[in-house]
VMD Tcl script that draws the C-alpha trace (Angstrom):
set ca {
  {60.82 35.30 -53.34}
  {58.62 36.70 -56.27}
  {54.91 36.28 -55.85}
  {53.44 34.82 -59.06}
  {50.22 33.72 -59.77}
  {49.38 31.51 -56.63}
  {53.38 30.33 -55.78}
  {56.52 32.12 -54.89}
  {59.55 31.51 -56.71}
  {62.99 32.19 -55.52}
  {64.44 35.07 -57.14}
  {67.89 33.65 -57.96}
  {69.53 30.31 -58.92}
  {70.08 28.37 -55.29}
  {73.50 27.56 -54.00}
  {73.30 25.81 -50.53}
  {74.68 24.87 -47.74}
  {75.84 21.46 -45.62}
  {73.58 21.07 -42.56}
  {75.11 18.54 -39.64}
  {73.01 16.19 -37.81}
  {72.76 18.59 -34.78}
  {71.46 21.23 -37.92}
  {74.46 23.70 -37.60}
  {75.04 25.41 -41.16}
  {78.21 25.35 -42.55}
  {79.37 26.58 -46.18}
  {79.83 24.31 -49.40}
  {81.64 24.89 -52.66}
  {79.33 25.71 -55.66}
  {82.27 23.61 -57.50}
  {81.45 20.39 -55.60}
  {79.09 17.68 -55.39}
  {76.90 17.37 -53.06}
  {76.95 13.67 -52.54}
  {76.61 12.39 -49.08}
  {75.73 15.60 -47.89}
  {72.44 16.63 -46.60}
  {71.98 20.53 -47.67}
  {70.19 23.36 -47.43}
  {68.42 25.92 -50.22}
  {69.69 29.36 -50.21}
  {69.34 32.18 -51.73}
  {71.12 35.79 -52.48}
  {72.30 38.11 -55.11}
  {75.75 38.49 -56.34}
  {76.81 34.43 -55.47}
  {77.95 31.74 -57.45}
  {75.07 29.27 -57.32}
  {75.53 25.52 -56.54}
  {75.97 23.35 -60.24}
  {77.04 19.47 -59.47}
  {73.95 18.78 -57.84}
  {71.39 16.29 -59.14}
  {67.42 16.31 -59.35}
  {66.95 14.29 -56.04}
  {69.50 16.31 -54.40}
  {67.81 19.54 -55.60}
  {64.83 18.10 -54.27}
  {65.71 17.77 -50.89}
  {67.61 20.68 -50.50}
  {64.80 22.81 -51.38}
  {62.46 20.92 -48.75}
  {65.22 21.48 -46.62}
  {64.55 25.05 -46.62}
  {60.88 24.64 -46.57}
  {60.49 24.72 -50.17}
  {59.58 22.67 -53.54}
  {61.44 22.16 -56.88}
  {59.23 24.28 -59.23}
  {56.63 22.75 -61.83}
  {57.16 23.33 -65.63}
  {53.97 25.31 -65.75}
  {55.45 27.36 -62.40}
  {58.82 27.44 -64.76}
  {57.22 28.63 -67.99}
  {55.04 32.00 -66.55}
  {57.98 32.95 -63.95}
  {60.19 33.13 -67.02}
  {57.83 34.27 -69.51}
  {55.91 36.98 -68.26}
  {51.88 36.82 -69.12}
  {53.35 37.08 -72.62}
  {51.95 33.67 -73.07}
  {53.69 33.82 -76.54}
  {56.94 35.54 -75.05}
  {60.30 32.97 -75.60}
  {62.68 35.11 -73.74}
  {62.39 36.47 -70.11}
  {63.25 39.71 -71.77}
  {60.42 39.44 -74.10}
  {59.35 38.66 -77.35}
  {60.64 35.46 -79.70}
  {63.62 36.83 -80.85}
  {67.04 35.26 -79.44}
  {69.08 38.67 -78.60}
  {72.86 37.50 -77.99}
  {74.47 38.83 -74.43}
  {71.27 39.68 -72.78}
  {71.37 36.33 -70.68}
  {74.43 33.96 -69.86}
  {74.28 31.88 -72.64}
  {75.79 31.02 -76.26}
  {79.24 30.04 -74.79}
  {79.54 26.78 -76.00}
  {81.72 24.03 -74.21}
  {83.66 24.21 -71.07}
  {84.91 20.62 -71.19}
  {86.35 21.53 -74.66}
  {87.44 24.91 -73.49}
  {88.88 23.58 -70.60}
  {90.29 20.33 -71.19}
  {90.57 21.01 -75.23}
  {89.38 18.95 -77.79}
  {88.54 15.48 -78.18}
  {88.31 15.55 -74.26}
  {86.10 12.67 -73.13}
  {82.54 13.79 -72.10}
  {82.41 11.14 -69.18}
  {80.84 11.49 -65.37}
  {84.08 12.30 -63.73}
  {85.22 14.80 -66.21}
  {81.62 16.34 -66.15}
  {82.20 17.22 -62.66}
  {85.53 18.75 -62.27}
  {85.79 21.79 -60.40}
  {87.65 23.50 -62.93}
  {84.89 23.74 -65.34}
  {82.63 26.53 -63.79}
  {85.93 28.20 -62.54}
  {86.10 28.72 -66.07}
  {86.84 32.54 -66.96}
  {83.67 34.09 -68.55}
  {81.82 30.97 -68.07}
  {79.38 30.44 -65.14}
  {78.41 34.55 -63.59}
  {77.00 35.08 -60.24}
  {73.50 35.55 -59.44}
  {72.19 38.18 -60.62}
  {75.21 39.42 -62.22}
  {73.44 39.70 -66.24}
  {70.72 42.56 -65.32}
  {68.41 42.18 -68.79}
  {68.12 38.20 -68.15}
  {65.08 38.94 -65.55}
  {61.50 38.24 -66.46}
  {58.69 40.33 -66.09}
  {58.29 38.90 -62.30}
  {61.92 39.86 -60.95}
  {63.12 36.61 -61.65}
  {66.91 36.62 -62.62}
  {68.82 33.86 -64.91}
  {65.95 31.67 -65.70}
  {67.75 31.43 -69.07}
  {71.26 30.57 -69.30}
  {73.80 30.14 -66.55}
  {72.74 27.03 -65.34}
  {70.46 24.15 -66.25}
  {67.52 24.47 -63.92}
  {66.01 20.85 -62.27}
  {62.24 20.77 -62.35}
  {59.28 18.77 -60.39}
  {58.22 16.44 -63.02}
  {60.15 12.79 -63.45}
  {59.52 10.87 -66.91}
  {58.11 7.42 -66.96}
  {61.71 6.40 -67.88}
  {63.13 8.08 -64.51}
  {64.51 10.82 -66.31}
  {64.42 14.33 -64.78}
  {63.82 17.21 -66.47}
  {65.64 20.73 -66.73}
  {64.98 23.79 -67.95}
  {66.10 26.87 -69.32}
  {69.61 26.31 -70.88}
  {72.84 26.74 -69.01}
  {75.85 29.36 -70.37}
  {77.26 26.90 -72.91}
  {73.72 26.81 -74.63}
  {70.03 27.78 -74.45}
  {69.18 27.07 -77.70}
  {69.29 23.58 -78.92}
  {66.47 22.27 -77.06}
  {64.36 24.67 -77.48}
  {64.39 28.49 -77.00}
  {64.78 30.33 -73.78}
  {62.29 29.50 -71.66}
  {60.91 26.86 -73.52}
  {64.38 24.92 -73.44}
  {63.82 21.63 -71.74}
  {66.07 18.55 -71.90}
  {64.97 15.14 -70.17}
  {68.33 13.31 -71.24}
  {69.55 11.99 -67.69}
  {67.91 10.43 -64.97}
  {66.97 12.14 -61.59}
  {70.27 11.00 -60.06}
  {72.71 12.00 -62.58}
  {74.78 15.82 -61.92}
  {77.26 17.75 -64.06}
  {78.83 21.11 -63.96}
  {75.87 22.54 -65.53}
  {73.04 21.45 -63.72}
  {71.45 23.19 -60.89}
  {68.22 24.74 -59.24}
  {65.97 26.70 -57.55}
  {63.24 26.39 -55.27}
  {59.32 27.35 -55.54}
  {56.44 27.12 -52.67}
  {52.53 27.83 -52.55}
  {51.23 30.88 -51.75}
  {50.54 31.70 -48.56}
}
mol new
graphics top color blue
foreach p $ca { graphics top sphere $p radius 0.5 }
foreach p [lrange $ca 0 end-1] q [lrange $ca 1 end] { graphics top cylinder $p $q radius 0.2 }
display resetview
């Protein structure tokens, strides 16, 4: 984990393992949901991060690893660094295409064609994050690293945060490989469009914990 002011944050987006009743861990495909499973967050460079996960499931995965989801303030600081005016992990307010894994458009359209329905079943299809050139392995975009040494806080996968809105919707931040600009530039990208139990191919997470 990277140590930031008063807390620690995972350097990479999380993948998960399944945990059985005896505590034994077994692999879980990052291309499939975790519905009905007990999972634990893991962190490593060069692996496919877990999409298809809800805020509730992500929080449980972090807790099962002795951590928690990151707050809005923690995400923002880890992403922009000490420069409060920065909007991107590579610094400044000017978007630089190609530095982070974003701006690639709709995987749904790319995989299933124009007019494909954006329904929950299709949005959780394993083929979406297998789309060539879409989701990247953790740390693959070496320029997408923050001043604190944290990768992919902008792009790759949306990252669920700790907060829940009054209407029960969760917050996810940073954008994903399809887009990291429509709902705010880079580090300031935030979406509250979905309930905390929602998941699709674009939703991922990473964990934080208080500094010891």
